[in-house]
Each structure stands twice: as structure tokens, then as C-alpha cells.
VEXDREN-2710 file (C-alpha; in Angstrom, 1 decimal):
% VEXDREN-2710
k/r/px/py/pz
1/UNK/16.7/-1.5/8.8
2/UNK/14.8/-0.3/5.7
3/UNK/17.0/1.7/3.3
4/UNK/15.5/3.9/0.6
5/UNK/17.5/4.4/-2.5
6/UNK/15.9/6.9/-4.9
7/UNK/17.0/7.7/-8.4
8/UNK/15.7/9.7/-11.4
9/UNK/15.1/7.4/-14.4
10/UNK/17.0/8.6/-17.4
11/UNK/16.2/5.7/-19.7
12/UNK/19.6/4.2/-19.2
13/UNK/20.3/0.5/-18.8
14/UNK/22.3/1.2/-15.6
15/UNK/20.4/3.1/-12.9
16/UNK/22.6/5.1/-10.5
17/UNK/21.0/5.4/-7.0
18/UNK/21.6/7.6/-4.0
19/UNK/20.2/7.6/-0.5
20/UNK/17.6/10.2/0.0
21/UNK/14.5/10.9/2.1
22/UNK/11.1/10.9/0.4
23/UNK/8.9/13.9/1.2
24/UNK/5.7/15.2/-0.4
25/UNK/4.3/18.7/-0.1
26/UNK/0.9/18.6/1.6
27/UNK/-0.7/20.2/-1.5
28/UNK/0.8/17.6/-3.9
29/UNK/-1.8/15.5/-5.7
30/UNK/0.6/13.3/-7.7
31/UNK/4.2/12.1/-7.5
32/UNK/6.3/14.7/-9.3
33/UNK/9.1/12.5/-10.6
34/UNK/9.9/8.9/-11.3
35/UNK/11.3/7.2/-8.1
36/UNK/13.1/4.0/-7.5
37/UNK/13.2/2.6/-4.0
38/UNK/15.2/-0.4/-2.9
39/UNK/14.0/-2.0/0.3
40/UNK/16.3/-4.2/2.2
41/UNK/15.3/-7.7/3.3
42/UNK/13.5/-8.0/6.7
43/UNK/13.5/-11.5/8.1
44/UNK/11.4/-10.3/11.1
45/UNK/8.7/-9.5/8.6
46/UNK/9.1/-12.7/6.7
47/UNK/11.2/-11.9/3.7
48/UNK/14.8/-12.7/3.3
49/UNK/15.5/-10.8/0.0
50/UNK/15.4/-7.2/-1.1
51/UNK/12.7/-5.8/-3.2
52/UNK/12.3/-2.8/-5.5
53/UNK/9.5/-0.3/-5.8
54/UNK/9.2/1.8/-8.9
55/UNK/6.8/4.7/-8.5
56/UNK/6.2/6.6/-11.8
57/UNK/5.7/10.3/-12.2
58/UNK/2.0/11.1/-12.0
59/UNK/1.1/8.4/-9.6
60/UNK/-2.0/9.9/-7.7
61/UNK/-1.9/10.5/-4.0
62/UNK/-4.7/9.6/-1.6
63/UNK/-6.5/7.5/-4.3
64/UNK/-6.9/3.8/-4.3
65/UNK/-4.6/2.1/-6.9
66/UNK/-3.5/-1.4/-7.8
67/UNK/0.1/-2.4/-7.1
68/UNK/1.7/-4.2/-10.0
69/UNK/3.9/-7.1/-9.2
70/UNK/6.4/-8.6/-11.6
71/UNK/8.8/-11.4/-10.5
72/UNK/12.5/-10.8/-11.4
73/UNK/14.1/-12.8/-14.2
74/UNK/17.9/-12.5/-14.6
75/UNK/18.0/-15.0/-17.5
76/UNK/21.1/-16.8/-16.2
77/UNK/22.5/-18.4/-13.1
78/UNK/25.0/-16.6/-10.8
79/UNK/25.8/-16.7/-7.1
80/UNK/26.2/-12.9/-7.2
81/UNK/23.1/-11.3/-5.8
82/UNK/24.3/-8.0/-7.1
83/UNK/23.8/-9.3/-10.6
84/UNK/20.3/-10.3/-9.9
85/UNK/19.7/-6.9/-8.3
86/UNK/21.0/-5.1/-11.4
87/UNK/18.6/-7.1/-13.6
88/UNK/15.7/-6.5/-11.2
89/UNK/16.4/-2.7/-11.2
90/UNK/16.6/-2.8/-15.0
91/UNK/13.2/-4.6/-15.1
92/UNK/11.6/-2.1/-12.7
93/UNK/13.0/1.1/-14.2
94/UNK/14.0/0.7/-17.9
95/UNK/11.1/0.3/-20.4
96/UNK/10.3/-3.4/-19.7
97/UNK/6.7/-4.5/-20.1
98/UNK/6.2/-4.0/-16.3
99/UNK/7.7/-0.6/-16.4
100/UNK/5.6/0.3/-19.4
101/UNK/2.4/-0.8/-17.6
102/UNK/3.4/1.1/-14.4
103/UNK/4.4/4.3/-16.3
104/UNK/1.3/4.4/-18.5
105/UNK/-1.3/3.5/-15.8
106/UNK/0.5/5.6/-13.1
107/UNK/0.6/2.7/-10.6
108/UNK/3.6/1.5/-8.5
109/UNK/5.6/-1.6/-9.5
110/UNK/7.1/-4.1/-7.2
111/UNK/10.0/-6.4/-8.3
112/UNK/11.5/-8.9/-5.8
113/UNK/15.3/-9.6/-5.9
114/UNK/15.2/-13.4/-5.7
115/UNK/18.4/-15.3/-6.4
116/UNK/19.1/-17.9/-9.0
117/UNK/22.3/-19.5/-7.7
118/UNK/24.9/-21.1/-9.9
119/UNK/25.7/-23.3/-6.9
120/UNK/22.2/-24.8/-7.2
121/UNK/21.8/-24.9/-11.0
122/UNK/18.7/-27.2/-11.0
123/UNK/16.7/-24.8/-8.7
124/UNK/14.9/-22.6/-11.2
125/UNK/13.8/-20.0/-8.6
126/UNK/12.8/-17.4/-11.2
127/UNK/10.2/-19.9/-12.5
128/UNK/9.0/-21.0/-9.1
129/UNK/9.8/-24.6/-9.9
130/UNK/9.2/-27.7/-7.8
131/UNK/12.7/-27.6/-6.3
132/UNK/12.3/-24.2/-4.8
133/UNK/8.7/-24.8/-3.6
134/UNK/10.0/-27.9/-1.6
135/UNK/13.2/-26.1/-0.4
136/UNK/13.4/-26.0/3.4
137/UNK/16.3/-23.6/4.1
138/UNK/15.1/-20.5/5.8
139/UNK/16.2/-17.9/3.2
140/UNK/14.7/-19.8/0.3
141/UNK/11.7/-21.5/1.9
142/UNK/8.3/-20.6/0.3
143/UNK/9.3/-17.7/-1.8
144/UNK/5.6/-17.3/-2.7
145/UNK/4.9/-16.4/0.9
146/UNK/7.9/-14.2/1.1
147/UNK/6.6/-12.3/-2.0
148/UNK/3.3/-11.8/-0.2
149/UNK/5.1/-10.3/2.8
150/UNK/7.0/-8.0/0.5
151/UNK/3.7/-6.9/-1.0
152/UNK/2.3/-6.3/2.5
153/UNK/5.4/-4.3/3.5
154/UNK/5.2/-2.3/0.3
155/UNK/1.6/-1.4/1.0
156/UNK/2.6/0.1/4.4
157/UNK/5.6/2.0/2.8
158/UNK/3.4/3.4/0.1
159/UNK/0.7/4.4/2.5
160/UNK/3.4/6.5/4.4
161/UNK/3.8/8.3/1.1
162/UNK/0.0/8.9/0.8
163/UNK/-0.1/6.2/-2.0
164/UNK/-3.0/3.8/-1.3
165/UNK/-3.1/0.4/-2.9
166/UNK/-5.9/-2.2/-3.1
167/UNK/-5.6/-5.5/-1.1
168/UNK/-5.5/-7.4/-4.4
169/UNK/-2.8/-6.7/-7.0
170/UNK/-2.0/-7.0/-10.7
171/UNK/0.7/-9.5/-11.8
172/UNK/2.7/-9.5/-15.0
173/UNK/5.5/-11.7/-16.3
174/UNK/7.3/-12.8/-19.4
175/UNK/9.4/-15.9/-20.0
176/UNK/10.5/-17.4/-16.6
177/UNK/8.6/-14.6/-14.7
178/UNK/5.5/-15.5/-16.7
179/UNK/5.9/-19.1/-15.5
180/UNK/6.4/-17.8/-12.0
181/UNK/3.2/-15.7/-12.2
182/UNK/1.2/-18.6/-13.7
183/UNK/2.2/-20.9/-10.8
184/UNK/1.9/-18.2/-8.1
185/UNK/-1.7/-17.6/-9.3
186/UNK/-2.6/-21.2/-8.6
187/UNK/-1.2/-21.0/-5.1
188/UNK/-2.8/-17.6/-4.2
189/UNK/-5.7/-17.0/-6.6
190/UNK/-7.5/-14.9/-4.0
191/UNK/-4.8/-12.3/-3.9
192/UNK/-4.6/-11.4/-7.6
193/UNK/-6.9/-8.9/-9.3
194/UNK/-5.7/-9.7/-12.9
195/UNK/-2.6/-11.0/-14.6
196/UNK/-0.8/-11.0/-17.9
197/UNK/1.9/-13.5/-19.0
198/UNK/3.8/-14.3/-22.2
199/UNK/6.8/-16.2/-23.5
200/UNK/6.3/-19.1/-21.1
201/UNK/7.4/-22.0/-23.3
202/UNK/3.8/-22.8/-24.2
203/UNK/3.4/-24.7/-21.0
204/UNK/0.8/-23.5/-18.5
205/UNK/0.1/-25.2/-15.1
206/UNK/-3.1/-27.2/-15.5
207/UNK/-6.1/-27.0/-13.1
208/UNK/-6.5/-30.8/-13.0
209/UNK/-5.1/-33.8/-11.2
210/UNK/-4.3/-36.0/-14.2
211/UNK/-3.6/-35.8/-17.9
212/UNK/-4.7/-38.7/-20.1
213/UNK/-4.9/-40.8/-17.0
214/UNK/-1.4/-39.8/-15.7
215/UNK/-1.2/-38.1/-12.3
216/UNK/0.3/-34.7/-12.7
217/UNK/2.0/-33.1/-9.7
218/UNK/3.1/-29.5/-9.2
219/UNK/4.1/-27.7/-11.3
220/UNK/2.4/-29.6/-14.2
221/UNK/-0.9/-30.0/-12.4
222/UNK/-2.5/-30.1/-9.0
223/UNK/-2.4/-33.8/-8.0
224/UNK/-0.3/-33.1/-4.9
225/UNK/-1.4/-29.5/-4.3
226/UNK/-3.0/-30.1/-0.9
227/UNK/0.0/-32.1/0.2
228/UNK/2.4/-29.3/-0.6
229/UNK/0.3/-26.2/0.2
230/UNK/-1.9/-27.5/3.0
231/UNK/-5.2/-26.9/1.3
232/UNK/-7.0/-27.9/-1.9
233/UNK/-6.7/-25.8/-5.1
234/UNK/-9.3/-23.0/-5.1
235/UNK/-10.6/-23.4/-8.6
236/UNK/-13.5/-21.0/-8.0
237/UNK/-11.2/-18.2/-7.0
238/UNK/-8.8/-19.0/-9.9
239/UNK/-11.7/-18.8/-12.4
240/UNK/-12.4/-15.2/-11.2
241/UNK/-8.9/-13.9/-12.3
242/UNK/-9.0/-12.1/-15.6
243/UNK/-6.0/-13.3/-17.6
244/UNK/-4.2/-12.1/-20.8
245/UNK/-2.0/-14.9/-22.1
246/UNK/0.1/-14.5/-25.2
247/UNK/2.8/-16.0/-27.3
248/UNK/4.8/-15.1/-30.3
249/UNK/4.1/-17.4/-33.3
250/UNK/7.9/-17.7/-33.8
251/UNK/8.7/-18.4/-30.2
252/UNK/10.6/-21.6/-29.9
253/UNK/12.3/-20.9/-26.6
254/UNK/11.7/-24.2/-24.9
255/UNK/12.7/-24.5/-21.2
256/UNK/10.8/-27.8/-21.0
257/UNK/13.7/-29.6/-22.6
258/UNK/16.2/-28.6/-19.9
259/UNK/16.9/-30.1/-16.5
260/UNK/16.8/-26.9/-14.6
261/UNK/13.1/-26.4/-15.6
262/UNK/11.8/-30.0/-15.4
263/UNK/12.9/-33.5/-14.4
264/UNK/13.1/-36.2/-17.0
265/UNK/9.8/-37.7/-15.8
266/UNK/8.1/-34.4/-16.0
267/UNK/9.5/-33.7/-19.4
268/UNK/8.3/-37.1/-20.7
269/UNK/4.7/-36.3/-19.5
270/UNK/4.7/-32.9/-21.1
271/UNK/6.3/-34.0/-24.4
272/UNK/4.0/-37.0/-24.9
273/UNK/0.8/-35.5/-23.7
274/UNK/0.9/-31.8/-24.4
275/UNK/3.4/-31.6/-27.3
276/UNK/7.1/-31.7/-27.8
277/UNK/7.4/-28.1/-29.0
278/UNK/6.3/-24.7/-27.7
279/UNK/3.5/-23.9/-30.2
280/UNK/1.9/-27.4/-30.1
281/UNK/1.7/-27.4/-26.3
282/UNK/0.5/-23.8/-26.2
283/UNK/-2.5/-24.9/-28.3
284/UNK/-3.2/-27.9/-26.0
285/UNK/-3.0/-25.7/-22.9
286/UNK/-5.5/-23.2/-24.5
287/UNK/-7.9/-26.1/-25.1
288/UNK/-7.7/-27.2/-21.5
289/UNK/-8.1/-23.7/-20.0
290/UNK/-11.1/-23.1/-22.3
291/UNK/-12.7/-26.4/-21.3
292/UNK/-12.2/-25.6/-17.6
293/UNK/-13.8/-22.2/-18.1
294/UNK/-10.7/-20.3/-17.0
295/UNK/-11.2/-16.5/-17.5
296/UNK/-8.4/-16.1/-20.0
297/UNK/-8.0/-14.3/-23.3
298/UNK/-5.3/-15.9/-25.5
299/UNK/-3.4/-14.0/-28.2
300/UNK/-0.8/-15.1/-30.7
301/UNK/1.4/-12.5/-32.4
302/UNK/2.6/-13.3/-35.9
303/UNK/6.3/-12.6/-36.7
304/UNK/7.1/-12.4/-33.0
305/UNK/9.5/-14.8/-31.3
306/UNK/10.7/-14.8/-27.7
307/UNK/10.4/-11.1/-27.2
308/UNK/7.8/-8.4/-26.9
309/UNK/7.0/-5.5/-29.3
310/UNK/5.3/-2.1/-28.9
311/UNK/2.0/-3.8/-30.1
312/UNK/2.3/-6.5/-27.4
313/UNK/3.1/-3.9/-24.7
314/UNK/0.2/-1.7/-25.7
315/UNK/-2.3/-4.6/-25.6
316/UNK/-1.0/-5.6/-22.1
317/UNK/-1.4/-2.1/-20.9
318/UNK/-4.9/-1.9/-22.4
319/UNK/-5.8/-5.1/-20.7
320/UNK/-4.9/-3.8/-17.2
321/UNK/-6.5/-0.5/-18.0
322/UNK/-9.8/-2.3/-18.7
323/UNK/-9.6/-4.1/-15.4
324/UNK/-9.1/-0.7/-13.6
325/UNK/-12.1/0.8/-15.4
326/UNK/-14.3/-2.1/-14.4
327/UNK/-13.9/-1.3/-10.7
328/UNK/-14.5/2.5/-11.0
END
């Protein structure tokens, strides 16, 4: 059964929630206060994990909006789903990039509460790696499809609150969640209106079957895409997605070199053909995306490492705002 947990946001790193009913006056035209809703898993609807909705003060009622989706990123492994939930709540409600976008643009934000279990340390769920895509256990199978079911469910819930969202959605991510967003956009390009990612170790998934004559499978490239996902990669739809892709010039956070992110074989392909450090491969990926006519704007921020700044957040907000204005 769906449970709604609503809390006022007090700019604290810990958000205390209480169960309440959500009601709007018939004359209300906007949401009157920040609200945080935790929706329980619903296997009958196709998702085996909770998700969080943040609805900012000022969100318009009875007006078509875009839902913003940002995958959760705990930043560490743990078998405690409560820890992952805490980090997901923090992402949704406490001045993250996603929360900034949601708050400034007055659009709802969805954050899934996906696990990253210590008992399966090589399964980098929060980056949507190959291990999790191939996982067959019911609760973890095809988390990309589970996320789509969460988004569909959220649309129904929001509609019951007189908040209407477009069929396509915005996606945002940083670090592992940026990698998740990048890979998800390859699998479901027809679902995304626009996306922004940063801090992704300089390695983007590539819209091609091989690299310097070497076959590249998911998540490096699309060589085995049809075998895994049942259909060929939709390059035309992917090219239609406006993308804002950024890195800090000082960012040397390199997940490529660790076994939870890539296998030794994958690491060798990346290091030898794209670059053995973050900044080198970021430049190579830019060249490939540009050559393939991907609709992406690339930005590098000087004196910035593996973090975001007020300037970065503002530019991401302006990017999504521009996408909203195009459709008015």
C-alpha cells in the first residue's frame, strides 16, 4: 500500500517526516509549501524499491510541467537500505543540483531508492553497470524498467494532486548518477526531454559498435545492445535529446580504475583507447560525440574538481529553463 510521508524542508541534512494526507484547496493555483513524499515499493506495478518525490513550493497546479528525475547515489556500499534512503532523501530535499533545479523551476523531482549492497560489491547499481543490467533476480532485474514504472506511478500520483507532467521527463545526474543517466539515455532515448550530467569520470557511453577496431559492449559502447535490450540502439532518437555535459578541470575522480565500475578487460580498452586519466578521456569522448552529431553542449569549469559550485548549478538550471521555454 502506498504511504505518503510529508515533511517541511528546513535546509537540514536530516529530514524528519511524518505521515499526513495531501489536500489542496479548490482555489489553490500553486503548491503552498515544500513537500517530500516517500512512496513504497509496489511489485504489482513493476517496481521493487521505494521512490521519493520532492514537490517545491510554487509548483503550478493544472499546468503541464516536466518531471525531473535524478538517480540516487549513496557514494558507498552498504546492505542497509535505510542508509540509501537517507542519502536519497538528502538528494531530493537538501540543496543538491537536482533540488536546486526543482526549486528554481517549480517542477517535481523524483529520486529512486535503489540499493548498492555491500554483499555484492562489484555490482555498481548506482552507475547502472553491466552487472546490474544482466542481473536476473526479481528485485534487481532491469532497474531501468523499474525506474520507468516509478515515473509512470508518480505521474498518476501527481495528477491526483492536480499536478500534470509531460510524458517525457528531464534527467539530471552527477558522478555515479551522471553515469547512470548517460547509460539510461541510451536505453530509453525516446523517454527523455533533456538531460544534464557532470563528474562522470570523463567516460561517456559511446554510440558505436567498436573503438579503433575493438568491439565495445555495454556499457562502453553498443556492440551487444540488441542482444541485451531486444532492439537496436535508436540513434535518431538519441540525437534529439538536448544534453548539457560538464566536468571540473581539476576532477580526477576516476572510477574506471576500480573493479566495481569496470572489469579488467573493459578498463584496458578504455585506458588504451580513450585515455588513462579523467581529463584525457573526457576530451576523446567529446570528439566522438561531436563527430556523431550528438546534441550536446560540453562545458569545463576551471578550478573545480569532483564537486559542483553555484556557477555550475546556475548553468544547469538555465539549461533546463531554456528547454522549457522552447516548448511554450
